[in-house]
matplotlib code that plots the C-alpha trace (Angstrom):
import matplotlib.pyplot as plt

x = [53.1, 53.1, 52.5, 49.4, 47.9, 47.8, 45.6, 43.2, 43.1, 42.4, 39.6, 38.0, 38.1, 36.5, 33.8, 33.1, 32.8, 30.3, 28.2, 28.2, 27.2, 24.2, 23.2, 23.3, 21.2, 18.6, 18.4, 17.6, 15.1, 11.5, 10.9, 11.8, 12.6, 14.2, 14.0, 11.8, 11.4, 9.2, 7.0, 3.8, 3.2, 3.2, 3.3, 6.4, 8.4, 5.5, 4.8, 1.6, -1.1, -0.8, -3.4, -4.4, -2.3, 0.7, 0.3, 3.9, 5.1, 6.3, 10.0, 10.9, 11.5, 15.1, 15.0, 12.6, 12.4, 10.5, 12.7, 12.7, 10.8, 12.8, 12.0, 8.8, 7.5, 4.5, 5.7, 8.7, 9.1, 8.5, 5.5, 3.8, 3.8, 0.6, 0.6, -1.0, -4.6, -5.5, -7.1, -10.9, -12.1, -15.8, -18.2, -17.6, -13.8, -14.2, -16.6, -18.8, -15.7, -14.3, -17.6, -17.7, -14.1, -14.9, -17.8, -15.4, -13.0, -15.7, -16.7, -13.1, -13.0, -16.1, -18.8, -20.2, -20.6, -23.8, -23.5, -22.6, -25.5, -28.5, -29.2, -29.8, -32.5, -30.4, -27.4, -29.5, -31.2, -27.9, -26.3, -29.2, -28.7, -25.0, -25.7, -28.2, -25.6, -22.9, -25.0, -25.8, -22.0, -21.2, -23.8, -22.5, -18.9, -19.9, -21.9, -18.9, -16.5, -18.6, -18.8, -15.0, -14.2, -14.1, -17.3, -17.1, -19.9, -21.6, -21.1, -24.2, -23.6, -22.0, -21.7, -19.6, -16.0, -14.4, -11.2, -9.6, -8.1, -11.0, -12.6, -11.6, -9.1, -9.4, -10.2, -13.9, -14.0, -14.3, -13.8, -10.1, -9.0, -9.2, -11.0, -13.9, -13.8, -16.5, -17.4, -17.6, -15.5, -18.2, -18.2, -17.9, -14.9, -15.8, -15.1, -12.7, -9.7, -7.0, -7.4, -7.9, -6.3, -3.9, -5.5, -8.7, -10.2, -10.7, -11.6, -14.0, -12.1, -14.5, -14.4, -13.2, -10.2, -9.4, -9.5, -7.1, -4.7, -4.6, -4.2, -1.3, 0.4, 0.1, 1.1, 4.0, 5.5, 5.0, 6.4, 9.4, 10.0, 9.7, 12.0, 9.2, 10.4, 7.6, 5.0, 6.6, 6.6, 2.9, 2.1, 4.3, 5.3, 8.4, 10.3, 9.4, 10.1, 13.6, 14.3, 13.1, 15.2, 18.3, 17.6, 17.0, 20.3, 22.1, 20.8, 21.8, 25.3, 25.6, 24.3, 21.1, 17.4, 14.9, 11.9, 8.5, 5.5, 2.1, 1.5, -1.5, -2.9, -3.7, -4.8, -4.9, -6.4, -6.4, -4.1, -5.1, -6.3, -6.2, -6.2, -3.6, -4.8, -6.0, -4.1, -5.4, -3.2, -4.0, -1.7, -2.5, -1.0, -0.7, 0.3, 0.9, 2.5, 4.7, 7.2, 10.4, 13.7, 16.8, 18.5, 21.7, 21.0, 23.1, 22.2, 18.9, 20.1, 18.7, 21.2, 18.8, 15.2, 13.0, 11.2, 8.3, 8.1, 6.0, 7.2, 5.2, 5.8, 4.1, 4.6, 2.9, 2.3, 1.1, -0.8, -1.2, -4.1, -4.1, -7.4, -9.0, -6.3, -5.8, -3.9, -0.2, 2.4, 4.2, 6.0, 6.9, 7.7, 8.6, 6.4]
y = [-20.7, -17.1, -15.8, -18.0, -16.8, -13.1, -13.6, -15.8, -13.2, -10.5, -12.5, -13.2, -9.5, -8.6, -11.2, -10.0, -6.4, -7.5, -9.3, -6.3, -4.0, -6.3, -6.5, -2.7, -2.3, -4.8, -3.2, 0.2, -1.1, 0.0, 2.9, 2.0, -1.6, -3.5, -0.4, 0.8, 4.5, 7.4, 8.3, 7.0, 9.8, 8.6, 5.0, 5.3, 2.9, 0.6, -2.4, -2.1, -4.6, -7.8, -8.5, -11.4, -9.8, -9.3, -11.7, -11.4, -8.4, -5.6, -4.7, -1.9, 1.6, 2.2, 5.8, 8.4, 12.1, 11.2, 11.0, 7.8, 8.0, 8.0, 6.3, 7.8, 9.1, 7.5, 4.7, 3.9, 0.4, 1.5, 3.6, 0.6, -1.5, -1.3, -1.6, -4.8, -4.3, -4.9, -8.2, -8.1, -9.5, -9.0, -7.0, -8.7, -8.3, -4.5, -2.3, -4.9, -6.9, -3.9, -3.4, -7.0, -6.7, -3.6, -5.6, -8.4, -5.9, -4.3, -7.7, -8.4, -5.1, -5.9, -4.0, -7.2, -8.0, -6.0, -3.8, -0.6, -1.0, -1.4, -5.1, -7.7, -5.8, -2.7, -4.5, -6.4, -3.2, -1.4, -4.2, -4.1, -0.4, -0.9, -3.7, -1.4, 1.5, -0.9, -2.3, 1.2, 2.1, -1.1, -0.3, 3.2, 2.0, -0.5, 2.2, 4.7, 1.9, 0.9, 4.5, 4.9, 1.8, 1.8, 0.5, -2.9, -3.4, -6.6, -8.6, -7.2, -3.6, -2.0, 1.4, 0.4, 0.1, -3.1, -5.2, -5.3, -8.1, -10.6, -10.9, -12.8, -11.1, -11.1, -8.7, -9.4, -8.7, -5.0, -2.1, -1.6, -5.1, -4.3, -6.7, -5.7, -6.8, -8.8, -5.9, -3.3, -0.2, 2.5, 6.1, 7.9, 10.1, 12.2, 9.4, 9.9, 8.5, 9.8, 6.4, 4.2, 0.8, -0.8, -2.8, -0.8, 1.6, 4.7, 7.2, 5.2, 4.3, 4.0, 3.0, 6.4, 6.0, 2.6, 3.9, 6.7, 4.2, 2.1, 5.1, 6.3, 2.9, 3.0, 6.7, 6.6, 3.5, 4.8, 8.3, 6.7, 4.6, 7.8, 9.7, 12.3, 14.1, 16.7, 13.9, 12.2, 15.4, 15.9, 12.3, 11.9, 13.7, 15.9, 13.2, 10.4, 12.6, 13.2, 9.5, 8.8, 11.7, 10.2, 6.8, 8.4, 10.5, 7.3, 5.5, 8.5, 8.4, 4.7, 5.4, 3.3, 3.9, 1.8, 1.2, 0.3, -0.6, -2.3, -1.9, -3.9, -4.3, -8.0, -7.9, -5.5, -4.8, -2.1, -2.7, 0.3, 3.9, 6.6, 10.4, 12.6, 16.1, 17.3, 14.6, 11.2, 8.1, 4.8, 1.9, -0.6, -3.9, -4.4, -7.3, -6.1, -7.0, -4.9, -5.1, -3.9, -3.8, -1.6, -0.5, 1.2, 4.9, 5.2, 2.1, 1.1, -2.5, -4.4, -4.8, -6.3, -7.7, -8.5, -6.3, -8.7, -10.8, -9.3, -9.7, -9.5, -7.5, -7.4, -4.1, -2.1, 1.5, 4.3, 7.2, 10.6, 13.1, 16.6, 18.3, 19.4, 17.7, 14.4, 11.3, 11.1, 8.4, 8.9, 5.5, 2.1, -1.0, -4.4, -7.4]
z = [-20.5, -19.3, -22.8, -23.2, -20.0, -21.0, -24.1, -22.1, -19.3, -21.8, -23.4, -20.0, -19.2, -22.5, -22.0, -18.5, -19.7, -22.3, -19.8, -17.4, -20.3, -21.1, -17.4, -17.0, -20.1, -18.9, -15.5, -17.0, -19.5, -18.7, -16.3, -12.8, -13.7, -10.8, -8.7, -5.9, -6.2, -5.0, -2.1, -0.6, 1.9, 5.5, 4.2, 2.1, 4.3, 5.0, 2.8, 0.8, 1.6, -0.6, -3.2, -5.5, -8.3, -6.1, -3.2, -2.0, 0.0, -2.3, -2.2, 0.3, -1.0, -2.0, -3.2, -1.9, -1.2, 2.0, 5.1, 7.0, 10.3, 13.4, 16.7, 18.2, 14.9, 13.1, 10.8, 12.9, 14.2, 17.8, 16.7, 15.1, 18.2, 20.2, 24.0, 25.2, 26.2, 29.8, 30.5, 30.4, 33.7, 33.1, 35.1, 38.5, 37.9, 37.9, 39.7, 41.4, 42.3, 44.1, 45.9, 47.1, 48.1, 50.2, 51.8, 52.8, 54.2, 56.2, 57.6, 58.6, 60.3, 62.4, 60.5, 59.0, 55.3, 55.0, 58.0, 56.1, 53.6, 55.8, 55.6, 52.9, 51.0, 50.8, 49.4, 46.9, 45.7, 45.5, 43.4, 41.0, 40.5, 40.0, 37.4, 35.6, 35.5, 34.4, 31.6, 30.3, 30.4, 28.5, 25.8, 25.4, 25.0, 22.3, 20.5, 20.4, 19.4, 16.5, 15.3, 15.4, 13.5, 9.6, 8.0, 6.4, 3.9, 3.2, 0.1, -1.5, -0.7, -3.8, -2.1, 1.0, 1.8, 2.8, 2.8, -0.6, -2.8, -2.3, -5.7, -8.8, -11.0, -14.8, -17.7, -17.2, -13.5, -13.8, -16.3, -17.1, -15.9, -12.2, -9.9, -7.8, -4.2, -2.6, -0.5, -3.3, -3.9, -4.0, -3.0, 0.3, -0.4, 2.6, 5.1, 8.0, 6.1, 8.5, 10.3, 7.3, 8.1, 5.7, 2.9, 3.0, 0.4, 2.5, -0.2, -2.5, -5.7, -8.6, -12.3, -13.4, -11.1, -12.5, -16.0, -15.0, -13.5, -16.7, -18.9, -16.8, -17.0, -20.8, -21.3, -18.9, -20.4, -23.9, -23.0, -21.5, -24.7, -26.8, -24.4, -24.0, -20.9, -21.0, -21.1, -18.1, -16.1, -16.7, -15.7, -12.6, -9.5, -9.8, -7.8, -10.2, -13.2, -11.9, -11.5, -15.1, -16.4, -14.8, -16.5, -19.9, -19.5, -18.6, -21.7, -23.8, -22.3, -23.3, -26.8, -26.5, -26.5, -24.5, -26.8, -25.2, -27.2, -27.0, -23.3, -22.1, -18.6, -18.0, -14.3, -11.5, -8.1, -5.4, -2.5, -0.4, -0.7, 1.9, 2.4, 4.0, 4.5, 1.1, -0.9, -1.9, -2.4, -4.1, -4.3, -7.1, -8.1, -11.8, -14.1, -17.6, -20.9, -23.1, -25.9, -24.2, -26.0, -26.3, -29.5, -30.4, -30.8, -34.0, -35.9, -34.4, -33.9, -31.0, -28.1, -25.6, -25.6, -28.6, -31.0, -31.4, -28.2, -25.4, -21.8, -18.6, -15.4, -12.0, -10.1, -7.4, -8.4, -6.1, -7.5, -5.9, -6.4, -4.8, -4.0, -7.3, -9.4, -11.3, -10.5, -11.1, -10.5, -7.2, -6.6, -8.2, -6.2, -7.6, -6.7]

ax = plt.figure().add_subplot(projection="3d")
ax.plot(x, y, z, "-o")
ax.set_aspect("equal")
plt.show()
């Protein structure tokens, strides 16, 4: 009985090792697959705004060169909470209410309700003046509030900025497979983007940017499949290039190569775009297909995947553009 158990136990261990080997190979297939890597500037540890392409919240960042914010810093949980606004009691709940209260107090003290204001005509004229001044203050407050809020363009204004992820998403929706929003994605790169809300295009992403995003998707995947480290360094931030290099080195240590071919963008839309100092960021949700398989480095036999059958992936990529430079990949999150 004991002798029979040993071969069975050995066979089980061998089978388990084979399964773990296949799992490890699958996890490392495709750059950043099943990982959440990189930096999104001040929004690194904030979830990107959902889109029609990626309606679910993207996975949180697991590896990043950006330090996590501590309590009291922007982006920390405490910093994201807004104090409750004071209750709006209306005009007669504020200045005029205080004046009437003062009149009642005067009456109780013996001066009469109108005694300190020279009679009924005086109090009526005074209240009219107060109402006029209060109305002017109210108009001024509304004016300055409207100037400080981001501009939301109407559906027919192709040059404005607005909430993103509203339009239909397909290859015919816009050049490069990216959807146009109902409010448009036009220019205005000089906008005050330091206060750009989440889910808003604060820098004016246009067709040339969409073409750059699609080209980067294709070139990065292809460069990874060719193990072209120089190409990856030119297309990504140094941080992302270091992560990809680690994955390629791990593949080499196992004696395998992850081949990636025929990368095609199927659908995509902009989650948000903003500016930090002289650096622009754009987070884009993309659904794409590719032929993704892993082969033995020595014999070129397939150990995972399929040479001919395409697979699909949905990921959220963040691109970074310094002043005067081009877009490069700065983060990947699974969606």
